[in-house]
N, C-alpha and C positions, 0 to 999 in steps of 0.2 A: 545509491539512488542522485542524491545534489552532480554527482562528477555527470552522470546520462545525460539530467533536466538540464544540465547549463549549453548541453551542445545545441550550436544554432540552429534557430527552427526551420529555414532552408534545407535545412538536410533530410527534414522528412520525419524526423524520430517523434512520434508517440508510443512511448510504456505503459500501457494501463499498470503497474506494480501492484499489487494487493500485499502487504503486510501481515505474517504471522504471527502472535503472538500470544505465549501467557499469560496477561495482562490484560484488562477489554477496557481500565478503567476513563476517568475524564482527562487524568494526566499523560495516558499512554498515548491515548486516540493524541491529545495533541504532537506530543514527541513523534507519533508517526506522518502525521501532515509533513511537522517543519519539518520532516526526513524527503520530504514533496515524495510521497504512497501517494495514491491513489485514494484507497481505503484499507479498514485490518481488519480478521479475525481471529478470533480466542483458537488455540491449537486444537481444541475438542467437539472442531467443528466434524460434523459427518456429512464425507463427502456428494451426499447426494445436496444437501444446503449451500454445498460451495456453487456448486452449480445454478443453483437458485438466487442466488445473491451475484 
């Protein structure tokens, strides 16, 4: 993700990537956002909830 985020913005690249993680604590959230992901979800999420979020 970091490599994709450093591309010049004039290329029109906007990727809303969501990290799937088995850990959903505050420290893990900071790691996900520092890696430039848009959001994160725990791996035990149901498909219907994925669409809703």
